[in-house]
C-alpha positions in Angstrom: 59.5 1.1 -19.3 57.0 3.6 -19.8 56.0 2.4 -16.1 59.2 3.6 -14.7 58.8 6.7 -16.2 55.3 7.4 -15.3 56.2 6.5 -11.7 59.5 8.7 -11.6 57.4 11.6 -13.4 54.7 11.3 -10.5 57.4 11.4 -8.0 58.9 14.3 -9.6 55.8 16.0 -9.4 54.8 15.3 -6.4 57.6 16.9 -4.9 57.1 19.9 -7.0 53.3 20.5 -5.7 55.0 19.9 -2.3 57.3 22.9 -3.2 55.6 25.1 -5.3 52.8 23.7 -7.8 52.6 23.2 -11.1 53.4 19.4 -11.1 50.6 18.6 -13.2 52.4 20.2 -16.0 55.1 17.3 -15.4 52.7 14.5 -15.7 50.2 15.5 -18.2 52.2 15.4 -21.0 54.0 12.0 -19.8 50.5 10.5 -19.7 50.1 11.8 -23.2 53.3 10.2 -24.4 52.2 6.8 -23.0 49.5 7.0 -25.4 46.5 8.5 -23.5 44.7 11.1 -25.7 44.4 14.5 -24.2 41.3 14.0 -22.2 41.9 10.3 -21.0 45.3 12.2 -19.8 43.6 14.5 -17.9 41.1 12.6 -16.1 43.8 9.9 -15.4 45.9 12.9 -13.8 43.2 14.1 -12.1 42.8 10.3 -9.9 46.5 10.1 -9.9 46.8 13.3 -7.7 43.6 12.9 -5.6 45.3 10.9 -2.7 48.2 13.5 -2.1 45.5 16.6 -2.9 43.5 15.1 0.3 46.3 14.6 2.4 47.4 18.0 2.1 44.0 19.4 2.8 43.5 17.2 5.9 47.0 18.4 7.1 45.8 21.8 7.2 42.3 21.3 8.1 42.5 23.1 11.2 43.0 26.2 9.8 40.3 26.6 7.1 37.6 28.8 7.6 34.7 30.2 5.7 34.8 33.7 4.1 32.7 36.9 4.3 29.4 35.4 6.0 29.8 32.0 3.8 30.5 29.4 6.2 33.0 26.3 5.4 30.3 24.0 5.0 28.5 26.4 2.3 32.0 26.6 0.4 32.6 22.8 0.5 29.1 22.2 -0.8 29.5 24.9 -3.8 32.7 23.1 -4.5 31.5 19.6 -4.7 28.5 20.5 -7.0 31.0 22.9 -9.3 33.5 19.9 -9.4 31.2 17.4 -10.3 29.3 19.9 -13.2 32.7 20.6 -14.4 33.9 16.6 -14.5 30.3 15.7 -16.2 31.3 18.8 -19.0 34.8 17.3 -19.5 33.3 13.9 -20.1 30.6 14.8 -22.6 33.0 17.3 -24.5 34.3 15.5 -27.7 37.9 14.2 -27.3 39.1 16.1 -30.4 37.5 19.1 -29.2 39.4 18.9 -25.7 42.5 18.2 -27.7 42.3 21.5 -29.7 41.2 23.2 -26.6 43.9 22.1 -24.3 46.6 24.2 -25.4 44.9 27.2 -24.4 43.8 25.6 -20.7 47.6 24.8 -20.2 48.5 28.5 -21.3 45.7 30.0 -19.0 46.9 27.9 -16.4 50.9 29.1 -17.0 49.5 32.6 -16.9 47.6 32.4 -13.7 50.4 30.4 -12.1 53.1 33.2 -13.1 51.1 35.7 -11.6 50.3 34.3 -8.4 53.9 33.6 -8.0 55.6 36.9 -9.5 53.1 39.6 -10.2 50.4 39.4 -7.5 51.0 42.2 -4.8 50.2 40.0 -1.2 50.6 43.5 0.6 47.2 45.2 -1.1 44.2 45.4 -0.1 41.8 45.6 -2.9 37.8 45.8 -2.7 36.6 43.0 -1.1 34.2 40.4 -2.6 30.5 40.2 -1.3 29.6 36.8 0.1 27.3 36.4 -3.1 29.8 37.3 -5.2 32.3 34.7 -3.2 30.2 32.2 -3.9 29.9 32.8 -7.5 33.5 33.3 -7.8 34.0 29.8 -6.2 31.5 27.9 -8.2 33.0 28.9 -11.2 36.4 28.0 -10.0 34.7 24.7 -8.8 33.6 24.3 -12.4 36.9 25.0 -13.9 38.7 22.6 -11.0 36.6 19.7 -12.3 37.1 20.3 -15.7 40.7 20.7 -15.8 42.2 22.3 -12.8 45.7 23.9 -13.6 45.6 27.1 -11.6 43.0 26.8 -9.2 45.2 27.2 -6.4 46.2 30.8 -7.1 42.5 31.5 -8.3 40.9 30.5 -5.0 44.1 32.0 -3.0 42.8 35.3 -4.6 39.4 35.0 -4.3 39.5 33.9 -0.8 42.1 36.9 0.3 39.4 39.1 -1.9 36.5 37.4 0.4 38.8 38.7 3.6 40.7 35.7 4.6 44.3 36.2 5.4 47.1 34.4 3.2 47.7 31.7 6.2 43.8 31.1 6.5 43.2 31.2 2.5 46.2 28.7 2.0 44.9 26.2 4.1 41.0 26.6 3.0 42.1 26.5 -0.8 44.3 23.2 0.0 40.7 21.6 1.7 38.6 23.1 -1.5 40.6 21.7 -4.0 40.5 18.0 -2.3 37.0 18.8 -2.1 36.3 19.8 -6.0 39.0 16.8 -7.2 36.8 14.7 -4.7 33.6 15.4 -7.1 35.5 14.9 -10.2 37.3 11.8 -9.0 33.9 10.0 -8.0 32.6 10.7 -11.5 35.8 9.8 -13.3 36.3 6.6 -11.8 33.3 5.3 -13.8 34.9 6.9 -17.0 36.3 4.9 -20.1 39.1 7.4 -19.8 40.3 6.5 -16.9 43.5 4.5 -17.3 43.9 2.9 -13.6 47.7 1.2 -14.3 48.9 4.8 -15.2 46.4 6.4 -12.6 48.2 4.0 -10.0 51.4 4.4 -10.9 51.6 8.3 -11.4 49.7 8.0 -7.6 52.4 6.2 -6.0 55.2 8.2 -7.1 53.6 11.5 -6.2 52.9 10.6 -2.8 56.3 9.5 -2.2 57.6 12.8 -4.1 55.1 14.8 -2.1 56.5 13.1 1.4 60.4 13.9 0.2 59.4 17.1 -1.1 57.8 18.4 1.8 60.5 17.3 3.8 63.0 19.3 1.2 60.6 22.5 1.9 63.1 24.7 3.8 66.4 23.7 1.9 65.1 24.4 -1.8 64.7 28.1 -3.1 60.8 28.1 -3.8 61.3 31.1 -6.6 63.4 29.3 -8.8 61.0 25.9 -8.7 58.0 28.6 -9.8 60.5 29.6 -13.1 60.9 26.2 -13.6 57.3 25.6 -13.9 56.4 28.9 -15.6 59.3 27.8 -18.1 57.3 24.0 -18.4 54.4 25.2 -19.0 55.3 27.8 -21.6 57.1 24.9 -23.2 53.9 22.2 -23.0 51.9 25.4 -24.4 54.1 25.6 -27.6 54.3 22.2 -27.8 50.6 21.2 -27.7 49.7 24.0 -30.1 52.5 22.8 -32.6 50.7 19.4 -32.3 47.2 20.8 -32.7 48.0 22.3 -35.7 
């Protein structure tokens, strides 16, 4: 019965990611409900969502580009190293400590998602990041992405536009780099005892199907409503995790 629930939540999350993002907010508590601790749920969720992320990045790869003197290959390398570092740090983090940290991570990711969805001014022309600054920011985002990952899409969109990319190119580039960050993390998580393969495969199958359906529905659903829904789910999950950790 729990596998059926995981599959359908995975499908819902896949569609949510294709339409507006924030699908991990649905998968994480469902995996924890199935009996996984917080760290195992995070590891399993990362592996489960990886195929869909690779498909998304591959689809838009032609638009991906470097930024402000940094080639795409350099950003690629930074993302691989950062994602691997974040994954290793996660695996050496005691599970009990990660359980106490998780509510803060979800709160941070929810706030980043809300800012990127409703408050960030897309037409403003702020001060640009230097090449060195862009490299440092991408590395920090990559480490965070390998460790937890919630909100990295909006973080990279902000960083890449600050580094001079337009929104369309930044969107394609962040999809490619998100896949790269998770590839580094997944390569490490595949050998971790925290990975629960049955739940990962079940979630992944649902997410891929949901992602295809979501992509087809992209022009028929109000994205703002979905983003409000993600913020509500993220807020509820934050409250629930703080209550559980108390």
